[in-house]
TORKOL-4160 file (C-alpha; in steps of 0.2 Angstrom, whole numbers, padded with zeros to 4 digits, m for minus):
351
<pt num="1" X="0000" Y="0000" Z="0000"/>
<pt num="2" X="0006" Y="0017" Z="m0005"/>
<pt num="3" X="0013" Y="0029" Z="0009"/>
<pt num="4" X="0004" Y="0046" Z="0010"/>
<pt num="5" X="0015" Y="0055" Z="0023"/>
<pt num="6" X="0012" Y="0073" Z="0017"/>
<pt num="7" X="m0006" Y="0071" Z="0013"/>
<pt num="8" X="m0011" Y="0066" Z="0031"/>
<pt num="9" X="0000" Y="0079" Z="0039"/>
<pt num="10" X="m0008" Y="0093" Z="0049"/>
<pt num="11" X="m0005" Y="0110" Z="0043"/>
<pt num="12" X="m0009" Y="0128" Z="0047"/>
<pt num="13" X="m0012" Y="0140" Z="0032"/>
<pt num="14" X="m0017" Y="0158" Z="0037"/>
<pt num="15" X="m0030" Y="0156" Z="0051"/>
<pt num="16" X="m0035" Y="0138" Z="0046"/>
<pt num="17" X="m0029" Y="0124" Z="0057"/>
<pt num="18" X="m0031" Y="0109" Z="0046"/>
<pt num="19" X="m0031" Y="0091" Z="0052"/>
<pt num="20" X="m0024" Y="0085" Z="0035"/>
<pt num="21" X="m0016" Y="0093" Z="0019"/>
<pt num="22" X="m0033" Y="0089" Z="0010"/>
<pt num="23" X="m0047" Y="0100" Z="0004"/>
<pt num="24" X="m0064" Y="0097" Z="m0003"/>
<pt num="25" X="m0064" Y="0107" Z="m0020"/>
<pt num="26" X="m0079" Y="0119" Z="m0022"/>
<pt num="27" X="m0092" Y="0111" Z="m0034"/>
<pt num="28" X="m0109" Y="0117" Z="m0039"/>
<pt num="29" X="m0122" Y="0105" Z="m0032"/>
<pt num="30" X="m0139" Y="0115" Z="m0034"/>
<pt num="31" X="m0147" Y="0107" Z="m0019"/>
<pt num="32" X="m0153" Y="0123" Z="m0010"/>
<pt num="33" X="m0170" Y="0130" Z="m0010"/>
<pt num="34" X="m0172" Y="0138" Z="m0027"/>
<pt num="35" X="m0183" Y="0152" Z="m0022"/>
<pt num="36" X="m0174" Y="0157" Z="m0006"/>
<pt num="37" X="m0156" Y="0151" Z="m0008"/>
<pt num="38" X="m0157" Y="0143" Z="0009"/>
<pt num="39" X="m0147" Y="0127" Z="0011"/>
<pt num="40" X="m0157" Y="0113" Z="0020"/>
<pt num="41" X="m0152" Y="0099" Z="0032"/>
<pt num="42" X="m0146" Y="0087" Z="0018"/>
<pt num="43" X="m0133" Y="0100" Z="0014"/>
<pt num="44" X="m0127" Y="0100" Z="0032"/>
<pt num="45" X="m0126" Y="0082" Z="0032"/>
<pt num="46" X="m0117" Y="0081" Z="0016"/>
<pt num="47" X="m0103" Y="0092" Z="0022"/>
<pt num="48" X="m0103" Y="0084" Z="0039"/>
<pt num="49" X="m0098" Y="0068" Z="0032"/>
<pt num="50" X="m0083" Y="0075" Z="0023"/>
<pt num="51" X="m0077" Y="0083" Z="0040"/>
<pt num="52" X="m0080" Y="0067" Z="0049"/>
<pt num="53" X="m0068" Y="0059" Z="0036"/>
<pt num="54" X="m0054" Y="0070" Z="0040"/>
<pt num="55" X="m0054" Y="0082" Z="0026"/>
<pt num="56" X="m0043" Y="0097" Z="0031"/>
<pt num="57" X="m0053" Y="0111" Z="0023"/>
<pt num="58" X="m0070" Y="0110" Z="0015"/>
<pt num="59" X="m0073" Y="0124" Z="0002"/>
<pt num="60" X="m0092" Y="0125" Z="m0001"/>
<pt num="61" X="m0101" Y="0125" Z="m0018"/>
<pt num="62" X="m0102" Y="0143" Z="m0025"/>
<pt num="63" X="m0113" Y="0154" Z="m0014"/>
<pt num="64" X="m0120" Y="0169" Z="m0023"/>
<pt num="65" X="m0118" Y="0187" Z="m0016"/>
<pt num="66" X="m0134" Y="0194" Z="m0022"/>
<pt num="67" X="m0150" Y="0190" Z="m0032"/>
<pt num="68" X="m0141" Y="0195" Z="m0048"/>
<pt num="69" X="m0126" Y="0184" Z="m0045"/>
<pt num="70" X="m0135" Y="0168" Z="m0048"/>
<pt num="71" X="m0132" Y="0157" Z="m0064"/>
<pt num="72" X="m0139" Y="0140" Z="m0059"/>
<pt num="73" X="m0156" Y="0135" Z="m0051"/>
<pt num="74" X="m0155" Y="0129" Z="m0034"/>
<pt num="75" X="m0138" Y="0138" Z="m0029"/>
<pt num="76" X="m0137" Y="0145" Z="m0011"/>
<pt num="77" X="m0134" Y="0163" Z="m0006"/>
<pt num="78" X="m0126" Y="0173" Z="0008"/>
<pt num="79" X="m0135" Y="0189" Z="0006"/>
<pt num="80" X="m0151" Y="0187" Z="0017"/>
<pt num="81" X="m0153" Y="0183" Z="0036"/>
<pt num="82" X="m0163" Y="0167" Z="0031"/>
<pt num="83" X="m0148" Y="0161" Z="0021"/>
<pt num="84" X="m0136" Y="0165" Z="0035"/>
<pt num="85" X="m0147" Y="0155" Z="0048"/>
<pt num="86" X="m0147" Y="0140" Z="0035"/>
<pt num="87" X="m0128" Y="0140" Z="0034"/>
<pt num="88" X="m0126" Y="0141" Z="0053"/>
<pt num="89" X="m0133" Y="0123" Z="0054"/>
<pt num="90" X="m0120" Y="0118" Z="0041"/>
<pt num="91" X="m0105" Y="0126" Z="0049"/>
<pt num="92" X="m0111" Y="0119" Z="0066"/>
<pt num="93" X="m0112" Y="0101" Z="0059"/>
<pt num="94" X="m0094" Y="0103" Z="0051"/>
<pt num="95" X="m0087" Y="0110" Z="0067"/>
<pt num="96" X="m0094" Y="0096" Z="0078"/>
<pt num="97" X="m0083" Y="0084" Z="0068"/>
<pt num="98" X="m0068" Y="0095" Z="0071"/>
<pt num="99" X="m0068" Y="0101" Z="0053"/>
<pt num="100" X="m0064" Y="0118" Z="0045"/>
<pt num="101" X="m0076" Y="0126" Z="0032"/>
<pt num="102" X="m0074" Y="0141" Z="0020"/>
<pt num="103" X="m0088" Y="0148" Z="0010"/>
<pt num="104" X="m0084" Y="0151" Z="m0009"/>
<pt num="105" X="m0092" Y="0168" Z="m0013"/>
<pt num="106" X="m0098" Y="0169" Z="m0031"/>
<pt num="107" X="m0105" Y="0181" Z="m0044"/>
<pt num="108" X="m0107" Y="0173" Z="m0061"/>
<pt num="109" X="m0108" Y="0190" Z="m0070"/>
<pt num="110" X="m0114" Y="0187" Z="m0088"/>
<pt num="111" X="m0116" Y="0168" Z="m0086"/>
<pt num="112" X="m0134" Y="0170" Z="m0082"/>
<pt num="113" X="m0152" Y="0173" Z="m0089"/>
<pt num="114" X="m0166" Y="0185" Z="m0083"/>
<pt num="115" X="m0177" Y="0170" Z="m0079"/>
<pt num="116" X="m0164" Y="0165" Z="m0066"/>
<pt num="117" X="m0162" Y="0182" Z="m0058"/>
<pt num="118" X="m0180" Y="0188" Z="m0056"/>
<pt num="119" X="m0181" Y="0197" Z="m0072"/>
<pt num="120" X="m0166" Y="0207" Z="m0070"/>
<pt num="121" X="m0152" Y="0208" Z="m0083"/>
<pt num="122" X="m0136" Y="0200" Z="m0080"/>
<pt num="123" X="m0121" Y="0212" Z="m0076"/>
<pt num="124" X="m0104" Y="0211" Z="m0083"/>
<pt num="125" X="m0088" Y="0222" Z="m0087"/>
<pt num="126" X="m0094" Y="0224" Z="m0105"/>
<pt num="127" X="m0111" Y="0221" Z="m0114"/>
<pt num="128" X="m0105" Y="0205" Z="m0123"/>
<pt num="129" X="m0115" Y="0189" Z="m0122"/>
<pt num="130" X="m0106" Y="0173" Z="m0118"/>
<pt num="131" X="m0108" Y="0159" Z="m0130"/>
<pt num="132" X="m0117" Y="0143" Z="m0126"/>
<pt num="133" X="m0131" Y="0140" Z="m0114"/>
<pt num="134" X="m0134" Y="0141" Z="m0095"/>
<pt num="135" X="m0129" Y="0124" Z="m0087"/>
<pt num="136" X="m0144" Y="0115" Z="m0080"/>
<pt num="137" X="m0156" Y="0128" Z="m0087"/>
<pt num="138" X="m0153" Y="0125" Z="m0106"/>
<pt num="139" X="m0156" Y="0143" Z="m0112"/>
<pt num="140" X="m0144" Y="0154" Z="m0121"/>
<pt num="141" X="m0134" Y="0167" Z="m0111"/>
<pt num="142" X="m0142" Y="0184" Z="m0111"/>
<pt num="143" X="m0133" Y="0200" Z="m0117"/>
<pt num="144" X="m0127" Y="0208" Z="m0100"/>
<pt num="145" X="m0128" Y="0226" Z="m0094"/>
<pt num="146" X="m0111" Y="0234" Z="m0093"/>
<pt num="147" X="m0108" Y="0239" Z="m0075"/>
<pt num="148" X="m0106" Y="0258" Z="m0072"/>
<pt num="149" X="m0091" Y="0263" Z="m0061"/>
<pt num="150" X="m0104" Y="0266" Z="m0047"/>
<pt num="151" X="m0112" Y="0249" Z="m0049"/>
<pt num="152" X="m0094" Y="0241" Z="m0049"/>
<pt num="153" X="m0092" Y="0248" Z="m0032"/>
<pt num="154" X="m0109" Y="0242" Z="m0027"/>
<pt num="155" X="m0104" Y="0224" Z="m0032"/>
<pt num="156" X="m0087" Y="0226" Z="m0023"/>
<pt num="157" X="m0097" Y="0230" Z="m0007"/>
<pt num="158" X="m0108" Y="0214" Z="m0010"/>
<pt num="159" X="m0093" Y="0203" Z="m0010"/>
<pt num="160" X="m0087" Y="0211" Z="0007"/>
<pt num="161" X="m0105" Y="0210" Z="0014"/>
<pt num="162" X="m0106" Y="0191" Z="0009"/>
<pt num="163" X="m0089" Y="0188" Z="0018"/>
<pt num="164" X="m0095" Y="0197" Z="0034"/>
<pt num="165" X="m0111" Y="0186" Z="0033"/>
<pt num="166" X="m0101" Y="0171" Z="0031"/>
<pt num="167" X="m0092" Y="0174" Z="0047"/>
<pt num="168" X="m0109" Y="0177" Z="0056"/>
<pt num="169" X="m0115" Y="0161" Z="0049"/>
<pt num="170" X="m0100" Y="0152" Z="0057"/>
<pt num="171" X="m0088" Y="0149" Z="0043"/>
<pt num="172" X="m0070" Y="0150" Z="0046"/>
<pt num="173" X="m0066" Y="0160" Z="0031"/>
<pt num="174" X="m0071" Y="0163" Z="0013"/>
<pt num="175" X="m0064" Y="0159" Z="m0004"/>
<pt num="176" X="m0067" Y="0172" Z="m0017"/>
<pt num="177" X="m0072" Y="0164" Z="m0034"/>
<pt num="178" X="m0061" Y="0173" Z="m0047"/>
<pt num="179" X="m0059" Y="0158" Z="m0059"/>
<pt num="180" X="m0067" Y="0149" Z="m0074"/>
<pt num="181" X="m0076" Y="0164" Z="m0083"/>
<pt num="182" X="m0087" Y="0171" Z="m0069"/>
<pt num="183" X="m0088" Y="0189" Z="m0065"/>
<pt num="184" X="m0070" Y="0192" Z="m0058"/>
<pt num="185" X="m0063" Y="0182" Z="m0072"/>
<pt num="186" X="m0074" Y="0192" Z="m0085"/>
<pt num="187" X="m0065" Y="0208" Z="m0079"/>
<pt num="188" X="m0048" Y="0199" Z="m0080"/>
<pt num="189" X="m0050" Y="0192" Z="m0098"/>
<pt num="190" X="m0047" Y="0203" Z="m0113"/>
<pt num="191" X="m0061" Y="0193" Z="m0122"/>
<pt num="192" X="m0075" Y="0199" Z="m0110"/>
<pt num="193" X="m0068" Y="0216" Z="m0104"/>
<pt num="194" X="m0067" Y="0229" Z="m0117"/>
<pt num="195" X="m0068" Y="0244" Z="m0105"/>
<pt num="196" X="m0058" Y="0260" Z="m0108"/>
<pt num="197" X="m0058" Y="0266" Z="m0090"/>
<pt num="198" X="m0047" Y="0260" Z="m0076"/>
<pt num="199" X="m0055" Y="0243" Z="m0076"/>
<pt num="200" X="m0049" Y="0239" Z="m0094"/>
<pt num="201" X="m0033" Y="0239" Z="m0104"/>
<pt num="202" X="m0018" Y="0228" Z="m0101"/>
<pt num="203" X="m0019" Y="0213" Z="m0089"/>
<pt num="204" X="m0012" Y="0223" Z="m0074"/>
<pt num="205" X="m0026" Y="0235" Z="m0076"/>
<pt num="206" X="m0040" Y="0222" Z="m0079"/>
<pt num="207" X="m0035" Y="0214" Z="m0063"/>
<pt num="208" X="m0041" Y="0231" Z="m0054"/>
<pt num="209" X="m0058" Y="0224" Z="m0050"/>
<pt num="210" X="m0051" Y="0208" Z="m0043"/>
<pt num="211" X="m0039" Y="0218" Z="m0031"/>
<pt num="212" X="m0053" Y="0229" Z="m0025"/>
<pt num="213" X="m0064" Y="0214" Z="m0021"/>
<pt num="214" X="m0050" Y="0206" Z="m0012"/>
<pt num="215" X="m0046" Y="0221" Z="m0002"/>
<pt num="216" X="m0064" Y="0224" Z="0003"/>
<pt num="217" X="m0066" Y="0206" Z="0009"/>
<pt num="218" X="m0049" Y="0207" Z="0019"/>
<pt num="219" X="m0055" Y="0223" Z="0027"/>
<pt num="220" X="m0071" Y="0214" Z="0033"/>
<pt num="221" X="m0063" Y="0197" Z="0039"/>
<pt num="222" X="m0044" Y="0198" Z="0038"/>
<pt num="223" X="m0031" Y="0192" Z="0026"/>
<pt num="224" X="m0028" Y="0176" Z="0035"/>
<pt num="225" X="m0046" Y="0170" Z="0032"/>
<pt num="226" X="m0047" Y="0175" Z="0014"/>
<pt num="227" X="m0043" Y="0164" Z="m0001"/>
<pt num="228" X="m0043" Y="0169" Z="m0019"/>
<pt num="229" X="m0047" Y="0156" Z="m0033"/>
<pt num="230" X="m0041" Y="0160" Z="m0050"/>
<pt num="231" X="m0038" Y="0150" Z="m0066"/>
<pt num="232" X="m0027" Y="0150" Z="m0081"/>
<pt num="233" X="m0042" Y="0146" Z="m0093"/>
<pt num="234" X="m0060" Y="0142" Z="m0093"/>
<pt num="235" X="m0063" Y="0124" Z="m0096"/>
<pt num="236" X="m0075" Y="0125" Z="m0111"/>
<pt num="237" X="m0069" Y="0142" Z="m0117"/>
<pt num="238" X="m0051" Y="0142" Z="m0125"/>
<pt num="239" X="m0053" Y="0161" Z="m0127"/>
<pt num="240" X="m0049" Y="0163" Z="m0109"/>
<pt num="241" X="m0032" Y="0154" Z="m0110"/>
<pt num="242" X="m0018" Y="0165" Z="m0105"/>
<pt num="243" X="m0007" Y="0170" Z="m0120"/>
<pt num="244" X="0009" Y="0170" Z="m0110"/>
<pt num="245" X="0007" Y="0159" Z="m0094"/>
<pt num="246" X="0023" Y="0164" Z="m0086"/>
<pt num="247" X="0020" Y="0183" Z="m0088"/>
<pt num="248" X="0002" Y="0181" Z="m0083"/>
<pt num="249" X="0006" Y="0171" Z="m0067"/>
<pt num="250" X="0019" Y="0185" Z="m0063"/>
<pt num="251" X="0006" Y="0198" Z="m0065"/>
<pt num="252" X="m0007" Y="0189" Z="m0055"/>
<pt num="253" X="0004" Y="0186" Z="m0040"/>
<pt num="254" X="0011" Y="0204" Z="m0040"/>
<pt num="255" X="m0008" Y="0209" Z="m0039"/>
<pt num="256" X="m0011" Y="0197" Z="m0025"/>
<pt num="257" X="0004" Y="0203" Z="m0015"/>
<pt num="258" X="m0002" Y="0221" Z="m0017"/>
<pt num="259" X="m0018" Y="0216" Z="m0008"/>
<pt num="260" X="m0010" Y="0207" Z="0006"/>
<pt num="261" X="m0019" Y="0191" Z="0004"/>
<pt num="262" X="m0010" Y="0176" Z="0011"/>
<pt num="263" X="m0018" Y="0160" Z="0002"/>
<pt num="264" X="m0020" Y="0157" Z="m0017"/>
<pt num="265" X="m0030" Y="0143" Z="m0025"/>
<pt num="266" X="m0025" Y="0142" Z="m0044"/>
<pt num="267" X="m0037" Y="0131" Z="m0053"/>
<pt num="268" X="m0036" Y="0120" Z="m0068"/>
<pt num="269" X="m0044" Y="0104" Z="m0074"/>
<pt num="270" X="m0027" Y="0094" Z="m0075"/>
<pt num="271" X="m0014" Y="0098" Z="m0062"/>
<pt num="272" X="m0001" Y="0089" Z="m0072"/>
<pt num="273" X="m0004" Y="0099" Z="m0088"/>
<pt num="274" X="0011" Y="0109" Z="m0094"/>
<pt num="275" X="0004" Y="0127" Z="m0098"/>
<pt num="276" X="0022" Y="0134" Z="m0101"/>
<pt num="277" X="0038" Y="0125" Z="m0106"/>
<pt num="278" X="0040" Y="0110" Z="m0095"/>
<pt num="279" X="0030" Y="0119" Z="m0081"/>
<pt num="280" X="0013" Y="0116" Z="m0074"/>
<pt num="281" X="0001" Y="0129" Z="m0067"/>
<pt num="282" X="0008" Y="0125" Z="m0049"/>
<pt num="283" X="0026" Y="0126" Z="m0055"/>
<pt num="284" X="0023" Y="0143" Z="m0061"/>
<pt num="285" X="0013" Y="0148" Z="m0045"/>
<pt num="286" X="0027" Y="0142" Z="m0034"/>
<pt num="287" X="0040" Y="0152" Z="m0045"/>
<pt num="288" X="0031" Y="0168" Z="m0040"/>
<pt num="289" X="0022" Y="0164" Z="m0024"/>
<pt num="290" X="0030" Y="0160" Z="m0007"/>
<pt num="291" X="0014" Y="0158" Z="0003"/>
<pt num="292" X="0002" Y="0144" Z="0004"/>
<pt num="293" X="m0005" Y="0137" Z="m0012"/>
<pt num="294" X="m0021" Y="0126" Z="m0013"/>
<pt num="295" X="m0020" Y="0114" Z="m0028"/>
<pt num="296" X="m0033" Y="0106" Z="m0038"/>
<pt num="297" X="m0035" Y="0097" Z="m0055"/>
<pt num="298" X="m0040" Y="0079" Z="m0057"/>
<pt num="299" X="m0029" Y="0074" Z="m0042"/>
<pt num="300" X="m0029" Y="0057" Z="m0034"/>
<pt num="301" X="m0020" Y="0052" Z="m0018"/>
<pt num="302" X="m0004" Y="0048" Z="m0027"/>
<pt num="303" X="m0003" Y="0064" Z="m0038"/>
<pt num="304" X="m0007" Y="0074" Z="m0023"/>
<pt num="305" X="0006" Y="0066" Z="m0012"/>
<pt num="306" X="0019" Y="0069" Z="m0026"/>
<pt num="307" X="0015" Y="0087" Z="m0028"/>
<pt num="308" X="0014" Y="0090" Z="m0009"/>
<pt num="309" X="0031" Y="0082" Z="m0008"/>
<pt num="310" X="0038" Y="0093" Z="m0022"/>
<pt num="311" X="0032" Y="0108" Z="m0013"/>
<pt num="312" X="0022" Y="0116" Z="m0027"/>
<pt num="313" X="0006" Y="0115" Z="m0017"/>
<pt num="314" X="0003" Y="0115" Z="0002"/>
<pt num="315" X="m0015" Y="0108" Z="0002"/>
<pt num="316" X="m0022" Y="0096" Z="m0011"/>
<pt num="317" X="m0040" Y="0098" Z="m0016"/>
<pt num="318" X="m0051" Y="0084" Z="m0022"/>
<pt num="319" X="m0067" Y="0085" Z="m0032"/>
<pt num="320" X="m0076" Y="0070" Z="m0040"/>
<pt num="321" X="m0068" Y="0057" Z="m0029"/>
<pt num="322" X="m0075" Y="0066" Z="m0014"/>
<pt num="323" X="m0092" Y="0068" Z="m0022"/>
<pt num="324" X="m0093" Y="0049" Z="m0025"/>
<pt num="325" X="m0084" Y="0044" Z="m0008"/>
<pt num="326" X="m0089" Y="0053" Z="0008"/>
<pt num="327" X="m0076" Y="0042" Z="0016"/>
<pt num="328" X="m0062" Y="0046" Z="0003"/>
<pt num="329" X="m0048" Y="0048" Z="0015"/>
<pt num="330" X="m0053" Y="0033" Z="0025"/>
<pt num="331" X="m0052" Y="0022" Z="0010"/>
<pt num="332" X="m0035" Y="0030" Z="0005"/>
<pt num="333" X="m0028" Y="0026" Z="0022"/>
<pt num="334" X="m0034" Y="0008" Z="0021"/>
<pt num="335" X="m0030" Y="0005" Z="0003"/>
<pt num="336" X="m0048" Y="0001" Z="m0002"/>
<pt num="337" X="m0055" Y="0004" Z="m0019"/>
<pt num="338" X="m0064" Y="0020" Z="m0022"/>
<pt num="339" X="m0082" Y="0021" Z="m0029"/>
<pt num="340" X="m0081" Y="0028" Z="m0047"/>
<pt num="341" X="m0089" Y="0045" Z="m0050"/>
<pt num="342" X="m0105" Y="0043" Z="m0060"/>
<pt num="343" X="m0112" Y="0060" Z="m0067"/>
<pt num="344" X="m0129" Y="0053" Z="m0069"/>
<pt num="345" X="m0130" Y="0047" Z="m0051"/>
<pt num="346" X="m0118" Y="0059" Z="m0041"/>
<pt num="347" X="m0124" Y="0075" Z="m0050"/>
<pt num="348" X="m0142" Y="0072" Z="m0045"/>
<pt num="349" X="m0141" Y="0067" Z="m0027"/>
<pt num="350" X="m0131" Y="0072" Z="m0012"/>
<pt num="351" X="m0121" Y="0056" Z="m0006"/>
């Protein structure tokens, strides 16, 4: 049986005291009340099981910061008192198992439709519709409204308020979702950001919105309780791919250092993919970032152990294996076979 010394090692990153160097990756589940955005008891039990298994850090599914931030039916929110009360039951269940849990705060931007957001128009950096259809809704994306400077600041405030609400709900911290083509990434990408003000232009200028969000969240809950997730490209939209991965990573990490954030979560579908010459996303991240790195990307226990040993990530996040196996770490410890992930089964029920 393989040895997993690093994976099962306790670690402290920021304010998070983790039992193991493992994390549950954030994954949209759409099992909250569609009208209220309140998570129910089945959501609490779902995350409790992963905490019981010994997962070091649970990062929730995306939790929207406003009614206009929603891009899928059944996603939870963190902008009403009722939602806060619902999340309290989730965090209490996780903490009773000795777990640590962070809320991933989320705004989908243009990746929405008026029927999902009570007749409102989606908002984005520029009035450019996304290609394709809204997942699980099967309707084309709408042309979004370009955010005014005043509205940009309003949205920054909504991120900060959601972070404050997360702490009230008992979360140990938050992860800002800045990846995979959602609102922050829409500002970051030249394909979806054609602005001519201080939020547009070259990459360093396009990262201005992201920096403002990070600073606002840090002001509310502290740098040691804040994580930023970002990605090199959107899985199904090659136009989001970085033109020069090394230069982009340098620019991103310089921006992060300006904000004072301590923990980054680079995201990619395959952690072993080379996005620059003989370098993975995590090789590049470690080249420019000395602080804690959470890594993700089709990891299994063996790949995670190797990357933790190499030092390119400090915590390894698992997605589909943890959806299919609430007892993932126990099975890894005991050398037992994992239950295969089956989309038709595991996307439709909370195991």
